[in-house]
MARRO-354077 format. One line per field, with one value per residue: residue number from 1; residue in three letters; x, y negated, z negated of N, C-alpha, C in turn. Coordinates in steps of 0.001 Angstrom, whole numbers, plus 500000, padded with zeros to 6 digits. Layout:
N
seq NUM|...;
type ALA|...;
nx X|...;
ny Y|...;
nz Z|...;
cax X|...;
cay Y|...;
caz Z|...;
cx X|...;
cy Y|...;
cz Z|...;
***
This chain:
377
seq 1|2|3|4|5|6|7|8|9|10|11|12|13|14|15|16|17|18|19|20|21|22|23|24|25|26|27|28|29|30|31|32|33|34|35|36|37|38|39|40|41|42|43|44|45|46|47|48|49|50|51|52|53|54|55|56|57|58|59|60|61|62|63|64|65|66|67|68|69|70|71|72|73|74|75|76|77|78|79|80|81|82|83|84|85|86|87|88|89|90|91|92|93|94|95|96|97|98|99|100|101|102|103|104|105|106|107|108|109|110|111|112|113|114|115|116|117|118|119|120|121|122|123|124|125|126|127|128|129|130|131|132|133|134|135|136|137|138|139|140|141|142|143|144|145|146|147|148|149|150|151|152|153|154|155|156|157|158|159|160|161|162|163|164|165|166|167|168|169|170|171|172|173|174|175|176|177|178|179|180|181|182|183|184|185|186|187|188|189|190|191|192|193|194|195|196|197|198|199|200|201|202|203|204|205|206|207|208|209|210|211|212|213|214|215|216|217|218|219|220|221|222|223|224|225|226|227|228|229|230|231|232|233|234|235|236|237|238|239|240|241|242|243|244|245|246|247|248|249|250|251|252|253|254|255|256|257|258|259|260|261|262|263|264|265|266|267|268|269|270|271|272|273|274|275|276|277|278|279|280|281|282|283|284|285|286|287|288|289|290|291|292|293|294|295|296|297|298|299|300|301|302|303|304|305|306|307|308|309|310|311|312|313|314|315|316|317|318|319|320|321|322|323|324|325|326|327|328|329|330|331|332|333|334|335|336|337|338|339|340|341|342|343|344|345|346|347|348|349|350|351|352|353|354|355|356|357|358|359|360|361|362|363|364|365|366|367|368|369|370|371|372|373|374|375|376|377;
type MET|THR|GLY|PRO|VAL|HIS|TYR|HIS|LEU|GLY|GLN|PHE|PRO|PRO|ALA|SER|GLU|GLN|LEU|ASP|TRP|PRO|ARG|LEU|VAL|PRO|LEU|ILE|GLY|PRO|ALA|ASN|ALA|ALA|LEU|ALA|ARG|TYR|ASP|GLY|LEU|VAL|ALA|ALA|ILE|PRO|ASN|ALA|SER|VAL|LEU|LEU|SER|PRO|LEU|THR|THR|GLN|GLU|ALA|VAL|LEU|SER|SER|LYS|ILE|GLU|GLY|THR|ASN|VAL|THR|MET|GLY|GLU|VAL|LEU|GLU|ILE|GLU|ALA|GLY|ALA|ASP|GLY|ASP|VAL|ASP|GLN|PRO|LYS|ARG|ASP|ASP|ALA|GLU|GLU|VAL|LEU|ASN|TYR|ARG|VAL|ALA|LEU|SER|PHE|ALA|ALA|ASN|ALA|LEU|GLN|GLU|ARG|PRO|LEU|SER|PRO|HIS|LEU|LEU|ARG|GLU|ALA|HIS|ALA|LEU|LEU|LEU|GLN|GLY|VAL|ARG|GLY|ARG|ASP|LYS|ASN|PRO|GLY|ALA|PHE|ARG|ASP|GLU|GLN|ASN|TRP|ILE|GLY|PRO|GLN|GLY|CYS|THR|ILE|ASP|GLN|ALA|SER|PHE|VAL|PRO|ILE|PRO|GLN|GLU|HIS|LEU|HIS|SER|GLY|LEU|ASP|THR|TRP|ALA|ALA|TYR|THR|ALA|ASP|ARG|GLY|GLN|PRO|ASP|PRO|LEU|VAL|GLN|LEU|ALA|LEU|ILE|HIS|LEU|GLU|PHE|GLU|ALA|LEU|HIS|PRO|PHE|LYS|ASP|GLY|ASN|GLY|ARG|LEU|GLY|ARG|MET|ILE|ILE|PRO|LEU|PHE|LEU|MET|GLN|ARG|GLY|VAL|LEU|SER|SER|PRO|SER|PHE|TYR|MET|SER|GLY|TYR|LEU|GLU|GLY|ARG|ARG|GLU|GLU|TYR|VAL|GLU|ARG|MET|ARG|ALA|VAL|SER|ARG|THR|GLY|ALA|TRP|THR|ASP|TRP|CYS|SER|PHE|PHE|LEU|GLU|GLY|LEU|ILE|GLU|GLN|ALA|HIS|GLN|ASN|GLN|ASP|ARG|ALA|GLN|LEU|ILE|ILE|ALA|LEU|ASN|THR|ARG|MET|GLN|ARG|GLU|VAL|ALA|GLU|ARG|THR|HIS|SER|GLN|PHE|ALA|GLY|LEU|ALA|VAL|ASP|PHE|ILE|PHE|SER|ARG|PRO|VAL|PHE|PRO|THR|PRO|VAL|PHE|VAL|GLU|ASN|SER|GLY|ILE|PRO|ARG|GLU|SER|ALA|GLN|ARG|LEU|LEU|ARG|LEU|LEU|ARG|ASP|GLY|ASP|ASP|PRO|ILE|LEU|ARG|THR|ILE|ARG|PRO|GLY|SER|GLY|ARG|ARG|PRO|ALA|ILE|LEU|ALA|PHE|PRO|GLU|LEU|LEU|ASN|ILE|ALA|GLU|GLY|ARG|ASN|VAL|LEU;
nx 500796|500343|502377|501029|500851|503863|503992|505766|508286|510430|510284|508933|508878|508826|511942|512264|513284|513203|510409|508559|508633|508101|505899|503998|504000|502259|499490|499461|499103|496433|494926|495139|493900|491027|490296|490496|488836|486471|486651|485984|483950|482113|482977|481189|478758|476492|475319|477054|476776|474556|473618|474928|475125|473660|475341|477796|476579|476325|478791|479716|478413|479018|481956|481933|480595|483028|483677|481794|479605|475895|473968|471572|472058|469093|468148|469967|468884|466097|466121|467298|465355|463432|462293|463249|461661|460547|462538|465230|467358|470121|470437|469831|472070|474158|473368|473734|476381|477216|476189|477882|480151|479839|479726|481919|483591|482652|483308|486294|486809|485618|487875|490088|490516|491774|493757|496416|496557|496748|497916|496825|494193|492884|492607|490649|488461|488271|487126|484843|483675|483366|481448|479215|478597|479401|482444|483213|483772|486918|488522|487233|489323|491344|495259|496344|497305|498069|499684|497918|495907|494575|492206|490423|487090|488001|490220|493791|496778|498907|497195|496577|495875|497306|499949|499480|502032|504607|503420|505464|506609|505000|504229|506227|506195|503351|505231|506577|504778|503259|504629|505620|503282|502554|504704|505749|507227|507706|507326|504923|501580|499901|500450|501932|499741|498673|500810|500266|497329|498090|499868|498540|496643|498403|499770|497467|496711|494056|492511|489663|487868|489831|489756|487735|488241|490780|489922|488424|490741|491497|489871|490098|492894|493434|491751|493290|495680|494688|494399|491896|488711|487083|486027|484368|484625|484804|485535|484939|483403|484699|487080|485353|484167|486338|487100|488668|491100|492033|492880|494408|496461|497720|498788|500687|502283|503959|504574|506412|506997|505708|505481|504886|502653|500520|500406|499889|497507|496060|496009|494373|492259|491528|491174|489100|486818|486739|485514|483337|481953|481664|479796|477827|477206|476818|474410|473034|472971|471522|468713|468141|468282|465622|463661|463615|462200|460253|458441|457770|456390|454403|453164|452907|454038|455994|458095|458710|461336|462675|461438|462198|464882|465279|464119|466162|468517|467789|466498|465025|462353|460630|456866|456664|459023|459697|457958|458598|461586|461730|462194|459715|456560|453586|450913|451427|453896|452056|450446|452341|453795|450722|451202|452982|452991|451248|448513|448976|451817|453632|456228|457415|457564|455503|456753|456357|452931|450876|449909|448028|450075|452317|454199|453916|456478|458288|459878|462073|462791|463637|466530|467507|467919|470060|471817|472660|472945|471758|468270|466220|463871;
ny 501021|497811|494994|492098|488869|486554|483131|480630|479716|476778|476713|474375|470951|472331|471914|469545|470401|473429|473460|474371|472266|471762|473479|472484|469789|469169|469524|467599|465377|465305|465827|463608|461597|462921|462664|459463|458586|460026|458489|456139|456157|456329|453635|452305|452073|450766|451090|453767|455060|456174|457280|459572|460620|463354|465049|465158|466153|468723|469433|470158|472010|474106|474186|474863|477203|478660|479394|481602|480697|480698|479264|476845|474098|472428|473933|472775|470078|470407|471084|469127|466992|468085|470412|472877|474850|476528|477930|480770|481127|481503|480097|477529|477352|477369|474841|473312|473198|472456|469684|468913|468641|466634|464212|464183|463995|461392|459902|459923|458551|456029|455792|455442|453159|451422|452786|455415|458638|461168|463764|462702|461659|463564|465004|463863|463986|466360|467075|465908|467858|470317|469804|470787|473181|476350|477374|475611|476127|476208|474605|471658|469017|469401|470797|474411|476078|479240|481521|482403|484251|485984|487697|490582|490324|490996|492090|493059|491100|492946|493778|491904|489608|487218|485746|482447|479859|480186|479718|478143|476749|475063|472094|470876|471485|470157|467833|467581|467960|465460|463702|464495|464155|461198|459858|458252|458365|460895|463152|462934|462048|464027|466505|466169|466360|468839|470424|469357|469870|473410|473303|472215|474301|476780|475919|476112|474361|474258|476309|476995|475865|475284|475707|474086|471588|471442|471361|468967|467227|466616|464755|462541|462157|461508|459268|457279|457535|455579|456979|457601|455352|455812|458315|460331|462741|465972|469479|471741|473350|474472|476105|477583|479559|480429|482161|484466|484027|481818|482125|484010|482977|480780|482446|483772|482154|482139|484461|484957|482832|481478|478441|476947|478370|477852|475492|474890|476522|474756|471894|472670|473204|470638|469278|470994|470337|467680|466879|468379|467416|464372|465377|466023|463707|461632|462770|461818|459506|458858|459993|458098|456194|456414|457360|454732|453014|454927|455165|452505|452086|454122|453421|450657|448811|446424|447380|449377|449798|450199|452745|454236|454148|454922|458385|459178|458926|460180|463158|465118|464711|464135|462406|460292|459179|458556|455998|454576|453647|452781|450460|449117|447975|449327|450278|449690|451598|454256|454210|454411|457108|458993|458340|459368|461889|463247|464487|465078|465150|465378|463204|463980|466699|468741|470864|471712|471252|469017|469189|468938|467461|468007|466289|466400|467868|466313|466758|465962|467397|467205|466063|467665|469747|469295|468284|470982|472360|474400|475699|474771|474558;
nz 499892|500973|499348|497519|498866|498294|497293|498987|497588|497042|499613|500670|501896|505106|507269|510061|512518|511938|512832|516389|518270|520978|521264|520093|520265|522670|521910|520189|520929|522327|520520|518976|520748|520522|518119|517827|519838|518469|516205|517220|518203|516052|514345|516437|515134|513547|511140|509884|508111|507062|509217|509586|507353|506995|508405|506681|504571|505552|506043|503674|502896|504465|504089|501525|501756|502796|500376|499048|498874|499812|500864|502881|505132|505006|502524|500152|500534|500177|497859|496590|497110|495196|495254|494286|492438|493864|495129|494666|491893|492441|494730|493742|492293|494074|495796|493987|494015|496574|496619|494519|496022|497626|496163|495245|497000|498203|495871|496203|498681|498372|496100|497555|498429|496730|495941|496269|497888|495444|493423|490798|492005|492784|491107|489321|491557|491252|488528|488956|491451|490009|487816|486053|487156|488582|487895|485836|483343|483721|483479|484251|486415|485127|485392|486332|483803|483877|485428|488329|491109|494015|495722|495597|493738|490246|490552|489746|489273|491397|492650|494117|497325|497427|495604|494273|493464|491122|487822|486417|488201|489027|488515|489486|491991|492765|492358|494661|496757|496389|497445|499837|500590|500630|502470|505043|507004|508175|511698|513105|512255|512174|512280|510115|508158|508730|506959|504511|503672|504060|501765|499853|499446|499116|496944|494780|492602|490573|488657|489693|492279|494403|497191|498429|497794|498985|501476|501289|501540|503963|505676|503978|503759|506688|507137|504957|506161|507947|510378|511274|510275|508550|506023|507429|508886|509748|509069|508486|509563|512066|510805|508917|510784|512029|509599|508784|510474|509562|506746|507118|508737|507189|505096|506476|506617|503992|504118|506806|507212|508926|510088|512355|513712|512043|512551|514813|515468|513513|514592|517001|515993|514938|517527|518242|516523|516794|518780|518616|516197|517638|519296|518309|516576|518536|519645|517431|517428|519642|519280|516521|518231|520033|518106|516483|518402|519504|516866|516328|518339|517647|515148|515458|513249|511412|509704|510695|510935|508552|508086|509597|509299|506589|507224|508137|506302|504366|505317|504099|501687|498667|499328|496864|496688|499046|499347|497039|497292|499966|500505|501712|501170|499182|500144|503065|503236|502565|505065|507198|506530|506679|509769|510681|510220|510530|513691|516552|517747|515290|513828|511196|508978|507020|504294|502260|500612|499028|495512|493078|490244|491970|494255|498038|499771|502823|505684|508480|511179|513690|513075|510785|512592|514694|512665|511916|513717|515031|515530|512975|511801;
cax 500055|501318|501544|500542|501974|503750|504127|506671|508936|511701|510645|507989|508146|510192|512664|511715|514044|511919|509254|508727|507548|507712|504372|502980|503261|501116|498356|499488|498359|494780|494294|494871|492559|490197|490222|490470|487346|485325|486448|485624|482084|481490|482920|480764|477477|476050|474989|477430|476728|472930|473049|475649|474941|473104|476558|478342|475678|476440|480573|479719|477682|479991|483467|481232|480401|484030|483839|480970|478114|474926|472856|471633|471864|468009|467649|469953|467985|464781|466557|467506|464371|462636|461590|463964|461046|460678|463976|465586|468193|471397|470197|469908|473573|474904|472976|474281|477944|476928|475923|478795|481490|479602|479527|483047|484308|482445|484465|487851|487225|485773|488805|491458|490245|492449|494882|496704|496150|497373|497310|495919|492841|492594|492293|489471|487525|488153|486076|483149|483325|483118|480434|477871|478407|480580|483861|482597|484405|487645|489597|487570|489700|493203|495914|495988|498281|498895|499113|496339|496214|493733|492075|488596|486963|488342|492004|494930|498242|499589|496212|495562|496548|498521|499735|500394|503402|504602|503414|506596|506960|503531|503959|507173|505331|502946|505394|507034|503312|502749|506026|505653|502198|502984|506292|505339|509174|507318|507279|503716|500676|498660|501311|502047|498322|498506|501168|499976|496695|498295|500612|497590|496222|499386|500202|496420|497010|493365|491820|488920|487882|491166|489567|486687|489783|491990|489802|488450|492005|491453|488898|490833|494335|492946|491514|494063|496853|494443|493453|490125|487932|486102|486088|483394|485748|484090|486722|484788|482778|486082|487861|484206|483941|487461|487865|490037|492390|492131|493200|495665|497659|498510|499390|501763|503698|504512|504729|507320|507659|505026|505290|504541|501882|500265|500131|498958|496023|495337|495905|493484|490677|491042|490554|487611|486237|486366|484637|481638|481682|480948|478626|476616|476987|475812|472913|472061|472776|470501|467682|467814|467436|464398|463334|463408|461166|458814|457886|457457|455000|453198|452468|452729|454084|456770|458424|458962|462827|462969|461149|463244|466488|464918|464390|467732|468882|466670|465917|463814|462333|458875|456143|456834|460520|459659|456933|459229|462741|462264|461853|458270|455174|452960|449987|452161|454631|451743|449696|453305|453505|450288|450866|454378|453031|449990|448487|449731|452578|454290|457551|457860|456316|455428|456849|455514|452264|451097|449574|447835|451192|453352|453775|454247|457887|457817|460774|462802|463330|465184|467550|468345|468347|470993|472845|472935|473638|470570|466884|465707|462254;
cay 499917|496591|494297|491210|487809|485508|481141|480166|479008|476535|476360|473364|470721|472889|470709|469347|471511|474644|473717|474340|470725|472137|473903|471228|468395|469504|469592|466767|464272|465727|465963|462223|461471|463295|461799|458249|458950|459927|456803|454758|455884|456322|452603|451247|452661|449532|452211|455043|456239|456447|458069|460838|461508|464806|465785|464711|467456|469787|469441|470637|473083|475226|473982|475936|478595|479782|480100|482426|480159|481224|478129|476623|472843|472377|474201|472368|468868|470731|471395|467516|466427|468305|471778|473688|475753|477188|478317|481086|480734|481703|479067|476664|477052|477180|473859|472537|473243|471496|468456|467865|468381|465202|463603|463817|463184|459981|458907|459917|458271|455214|455456|455204|451632|450680|453397|456424|459839|461911|464600|462364|461174|465112|466168|463096|464549|468504|467354|465753|469026|471443|469025|471670|474260|477643|477009|474592|476977|476888|473426|470663|467870|469877|471719|475373|476296|480018|482118|483035|485066|485493|488706|491053|490191|492146|492844|492672|490695|493762|494613|490709|489419|486112|484877|481226|479103|480582|478246|477296|475797|474125|470596|470725|471805|468955|466217|467727|467898|464023|462515|464401|463299|459873|460057|458004|458540|461940|462597|463114|462548|465409|467752|466574|466676|470530|471143|468649|471193|474379|473488|472112|475990|478096|475577|476491|474011|474615|477486|477074|474726|475057|475594|472956|470369|471237|471023|467395|466320|466709|463474|461600|461907|460939|457928|456696|457012|454763|457446|457491|454396|456443|459879|460955|463532|467423|470056|473451|474241|474991|477017|478692|480003|481185|482416|485325|483729|480911|482575|485034|482097|480316|483386|484014|481180|482406|486046|485373|481401|480913|477169|476141|479145|477048|473907|475029|476592|473112|470998|472947|472918|469041|468964|471178|469778|465879|467059|468991|465619|463398|465501|465792|461781|460689|463489|461454|458434|458860|460546|456967|454871|457195|456923|453260|452956|455774|454692|451383|452277|454919|452685|448713|448226|445605|447936|450716|450057|450538|453831|455365|454004|456378|459230|459530|459217|461328|463814|466004|463977|464111|461221|459350|458698|457229|454892|453984|453494|452454|449041|448826|447862|450368|450615|450237|453112|455499|454364|454959|458658|459445|458513|460016|463438|463440|464315|466407|465367|464597|463168|464660|467848|469354|471822|472102|470900|468117|469980|468510|466212|467945|465586|466693|467665|466065|466787|465633|468543|466974|465397|468919|471065|468545|468631|472323|473183|475002|475150|475382|473762;
caz 499698|501081|498277|497497|499639|497252|497560|499372|496567|497377|501184|501611|503211|505826|508097|510840|513118|511661|513776|517609|518681|522386|521353|519138|521020|524226|521287|519188|522065|522946|519150|518268|522028|520319|516744|518323|520527|517298|515233|518203|518386|514462|514161|516674|514382|512356|509599|510046|506494|507316|510337|509493|506032|507164|509159|505425|503496|506325|505524|502192|502690|505017|502814|500203|502453|502829|499090|498991|498727|500397|501050|504221|504452|504184|501614|499639|500458|499823|496228|496143|497210|494285|495552|493268|491760|495195|495319|493705|490624|493111|495727|493487|492164|495051|496551|492723|494304|497489|495986|493572|496998|498417|495567|494692|498657|498343|495063|495979|499820|498053|495357|498506|499157|495939|495239|497609|497502|494540|492087|489627|492372|492940|489365|489461|492386|490919|487450|489743|491882|489138|486895|485691|488232|488583|487339|484729|482154|484265|483141|485600|486256|484799|486428|485489|482910|483821|486833|489046|491979|495148|495997|495333|491979|489369|490957|489237|490283|491765|493820|495410|498456|497803|494137|494560|493102|489636|486703|485555|489026|489631|488387|490175|493243|493097|492521|496379|497934|496299|497578|501108|501646|500770|503560|506213|507886|509093|513058|513331|510738|512202|512005|508149|507379|508338|506216|503323|503541|503811|501046|498528|499297|498799|495449|494263|491085|489687|488586|490570|493584|495278|498595|498661|497216|499809|502738|501517|502163|505323|505894|503133|504386|508208|506464|504379|507319|509366|511679|511060|509586|507291|505605|508487|509672|509233|509551|507860|510762|512362|509206|508336|512072|512119|508459|508473|511105|508720|505614|507622|509616|505753|504285|507336|506180|502763|504394|507370|507598|510160|510261|513543|514285|511388|512318|516317|514728|513135|515609|517979|515219|514972|518783|518639|515482|516813|520344|518313|515710|518527|520340|517564|516428|519709|519536|516456|517652|520707|518300|516155|518935|520533|516813|516915|519560|519029|515284|516159|518924|516983|513943|515398|512348|511316|508826|511158|511339|507396|507762|510603|508313|505363|507189|508307|505218|503440|506384|503553|500664|498360|499581|496311|497219|500755|498867|496215|497988|501408|500692|502149|500271|499025|501005|504546|503267|502577|506317|507534|506154|507585|510820|510828|509711|511287|514810|517495|517931|514566|513640|510164|509262|505329|504268|500681|500525|497552|494639|491537|490028|492184|495559|498840|500488|503884|506318|509587|511501|515051|512298|510671|513643|515607|511756|511731|515539|515470|514945|511284|511222;
cx 501028|501009|501405|501888|502439|504221|505545|507660|510384|511494|509620|508728|509157|510640|512173|511905|513358|510676|509675|508134|507009|506337|503411|502916|502181|499791|498645|498729|496917|494569|494166|493941|491340|489550|489550|488828|486004|485222|485514|483952|481389|481790|482573|479319|477204|476189|475229|477067|475439|472876|473933|475548|474379|474790|477650|478139|476161|478051|480348|479294|478528|481656|482880|481168|481301|484029|483213|479528|477275|473629|472765|471514|470244|467631|468270|469523|466787|464855|466302|466136|463114|462057|462526|462899|460763|461165|464678|466892|469465|471578|470644|471475|473966|474792|473958|475595|478153|476987|477202|479932|480451|479645|481197|484038|483912|482868|485523|488067|486914|487240|490144|491411|491018|493631|495116|496443|496790|496739|496554|494367|492536|492051|490705|488450|487467|487344|484782|482793|482878|481791|479443|477370|479453|481671|483765|483573|485789|488746|488976|488654|491433|493954|495906|497624|498302|498344|497969|496805|494552|493112|490495|488498|487054|489297|492536|496173|498715|498712|495859|496799|497470|498110|500656|501422|503037|504115|504258|507224|506116|503794|505417|506804|504565|503695|505878|505938|503136|503626|505783|504214|501964|504355|505466|506140|508667|506921|505977|503137|499875|499352|501670|501000|498153|499514|500752|499202|497131|498924|500036|497005|497078|499536|498834|496665|495542|493090|490450|488760|488883|490743|488416|487628|490618|491280|489102|489693|491829|491185|490038|492189|494091|492660|492578|495329|496287|494139|492308|489724|487353|486256|484843|483996|485332|484964|486546|483950|483554|486743|486727|484103|485245|488061|488866|491244|492753|492921|494907|496613|498069|498866|500877|502714|504760|505259|506467|507867|506813|504513|504162|503132|500579|499223|499758|497788|495470|494977|494792|492171|490188|490490|489220|486915|486034|485323|483216|481428|480921|480337|477295|476198|476372|474721|472214|471583|471344|469339|467388|467360|465789|463092|462740|462436|459865|457890|457436|456064|453938|452419|452474|453060|455454|457889|458797|460796|463482|462264|461869|464966|466187|464683|465229|468943|468607|465622|464650|463550|460567|458328|456478|457948|460274|458640|457523|460316|462933|462118|460336|457452|454544|451994|450225|453291|453821|450776|451205|453475|452309|450606|452479|453970|451941|449749|449104|450897|453689|455534|457798|456967|456729|456169|457057|454785|451758|450101|449186|449182|452117|453449|454309|455788|457930|459958|461228|463045|463918|465999|468229|468661|469818|472189|473653|473523|472894|468956|466441|464287|461749;
cy 499170|496000|492782|490150|486855|484252|481358|479251|478418|476446|475171|471874|471348|471818|470562|470348|472803|474591|473492|473105|471280|472721|472935|470025|468528|469049|468013|465298|464194|465264|464244|461161|461351|462771|460079|457760|458561|458842|455906|454566|455828|454488|451695|451356|451517|450023|453792|455909|456813|457892|459548|461286|462780|465394|466326|466195|468296|470396|470361|472092|474199|475067|474976|476976|479672|480311|480932|481956|480684|480133|477423|474720|471809|472688|473497|470656|469076|470369|469836|467054|467038|470126|472747|475027|476858|478374|478959|480911|480308|481000|478078|476321|476944|475634|472663|472119|472069|469729|467477|467748|466817|464419|463289|463548|461464|459353|459224|458925|456521|454617|454970|454369|450876|451582|455100|457577|460427|462561|463727|462089|462617|465467|464753|463824|465766|468172|466890|467102|470090|471218|470060|472869|475159|477414|476004|474731|477193|475192|472379|469708|468319|471142|473219|475448|478171|480683|482290|483354|485160|486677|489312|490640|490966|492337|492241|491725|491365|493985|492733|490440|488495|485410|483212|480945|479801|479411|477403|476517|474815|472712|470142|470632|470572|467639|466151|467062|466357|463683|463311|463820|461669|459345|459504|457871|459881|461978|462368|463412|463747|466629|467656|467045|468481|471164|470599|469851|472563|474436|473531|473924|476696|477930|476396|476144|474108|475663|478206|475960|474666|474241|474377|471422|470348|470967|469269|466900|465905|465117|462693|461301|461014|458948|457092|456262|455920|455557|457489|456031|454296|457661|460600|461946|465396|468837|471524|474085|475124|476529|477944|479548|481210|481769|482810|484697|482303|481198|483296|483923|481317|481449|483610|482682|481547|484071|485672|483846|481082|479662|476845|477016|478219|476198|473936|475042|475495|472280|471267|472966|471871|468547|469615|470667|468235|466284|467591|467580|464967|463910|465592|464030|461720|461445|462682|459932|458012|459366|459582|456299|455256|456909|455325|452666|453754|455509|453579|451406|452984|453973|451213|448341|447566|446005|449230|451152|450417|451971|454629|455532|454982|457372|459978|459839|460075|462535|464767|465147|464516|462210|460067|458539|458048|455743|454602|453288|453464|451376|448305|448905|448999|451214|450899|451466|454328|455464|455003|456451|459348|459637|458880|461730|464034|463668|465224|466520|464849|464822|464216|465974|468636|470443|472812|471165|469888|469502|469645|466960|466402|467495|466798|466572|467377|466324|466447|466547|468273|466394|466340|469420|470241|468846|470077|473108|474082|474873|475762|475073|473376;
cz 499969|499753|498639|498423|498688|497695|498143|499120|497352|499203|501739|500690|504278|506868|509363|512299|512859|512482|515218|518586|519934|522467|520304|519867|522054|523377|520822|519958|522656|521429|519013|519257|521245|519452|516711|518651|519554|516457|516026|518224|516667|514058|515045|515701|513284|511080|509563|509029|506617|507965|510476|508043|505886|507865|507630|504319|504611|506098|504234|501904|503382|504308|501786|501016|502349|501443|498460|498149|499873|500784|502411|503718|504058|503069|500175|499229|500462|498303|495604|495854|495891|494252|495021|492689|493141|495478|494331|493063|491458|494167|495226|493005|492998|495833|495394|493405|495439|497205|495394|494547|497729|497242|495078|496074|498322|497234|495412|497664|498959|496847|496499|498839|498109|495942|496571|497050|496995|494311|490724|490440|492377|491718|489169|490230|492126|489657|488445|490667|490968|487832|486488|486443|487868|488484|486399|483558|482574|484212|484256|484897|485479|485414|485437|484708|482710|484997|487751|490302|492735|495493|495754|493586|491569|489244|489836|489912|491137|492840|494592|496274|498366|496258|494708|493499|491270|488780|486140|486669|489475|489231|489157|492218|494125|493222|494370|496745|497584|497196|499063|502182|501804|501787|504676|507228|508838|510595|513473|512078|510915|511871|510354|507521|507259|507526|504599|502871|503294|502349|499424|498627|498810|497145|494237|492922|490286|489458|489169|491574|494435|496727|499256|498922|498192|501127|502525|501356|503093|505768|505268|503372|505910|508176|506064|505304|507851|510666|512012|509843|508565|507099|506481|509289|508915|510218|509258|508839|511729|511518|509262|509443|512252|510224|508292|509020|510128|507552|506009|508323|508210|505249|505088|507345|504918|503670|505145|508020|508822|510765|511410|514128|513553|511639|513974|515840|514252|513906|516756|517107|514894|516309|519162|517622|516043|518106|519382|517311|516532|519479|519535|516829|517645|520037|518502|516460|518507|519777|517347|517201|519791|518996|516465|517163|519309|517726|515811|516934|518556|515853|513883|513687|512021|510469|509169|511189|509830|507331|508492|509607|507380|505692|507990|507489|504034|504340|505279|502300|500569|499013|498420|496519|498153|500056|498068|496481|499214|501288|501499|501373|500448|500150|502544|504616|503210|504150|506784|507218|506958|509110|511677|510746|510518|512620|515449|517676|516821|514578|512442|509479|507512|505261|502625|500634|498991|496751|493413|491130|490896|493664|496838|499277|501725|504756|507756|510123|512641|514293|511780|511772|514267|514195|511165|512835|515645|515185|513920|510832|512745;
***
């Protein structure tokens, strides 16, 4: 039986000459171009944080799915809207992890406005990530103080598939990681990001939550270095779709020093994901443009724009939340909901009827289908 792969102690960061640049350069240009096109699209959207919020939730869903959660974006939004009584406990627990991811990413992105990406910032984000969910008993916000390993649940260290950096070297490893992350003299920031992400996962500095936090680093670093103007970049679709290759490429670095293979895989992912993100963002923008027109024509209301803004920011919601938080006067808000929900071609769909004191929950199916990349409603 083959033993576990052990962390590549003393080998990070690899010297520039250890990388096969002729293999990487043909990917670096297209990756930068794809990211620039996507960022240009996002930067031109006046309310990008509103329009792309479903994609942020979907990123949280997919990143958490890699770690074993089993909940869809629609289910997360239903639970957030108050439909948790209709969902079993494991789903509710998974949804809480996804919602925490979203909170932690928002916190970290805001923090980057004033301070750099650092182990301290990641500790703060980690505390939010594990607040009240699975892993809350594993020192949220604190680096591990003992050796950990990765493998089947309940396995011993000898049965593990990967053993991260030994505990006595963890803090020096984090210092090296932080210095490399802050180094603006590297040949290419995208290759640098590939190595930053890989090294964080290999260090595995927390008792839980390392995978999600490591993937969160990707948009944060791109934002910090000015490659993107916001953290609205979603990589987990590529990594979740190639989960086995993702894990194997990372382990091969520690096993055989396959740094270039890993960087190539990561750059290909940036290109593919940037194209996919751009396609979905364009679909959302087109849908928003059409909805602005259709809702105005259907309702003849001066508040049509506010209604559209709300359903894009909250594509699943209980009716009282719309009435109270859309910025529309109560009677007008109730009238708008009726017009958007009823008729032969409704824009909104009732996914839980109201009953007694329990309000109805409505959904905006077209937006959910775009964000999930398939018809879910």
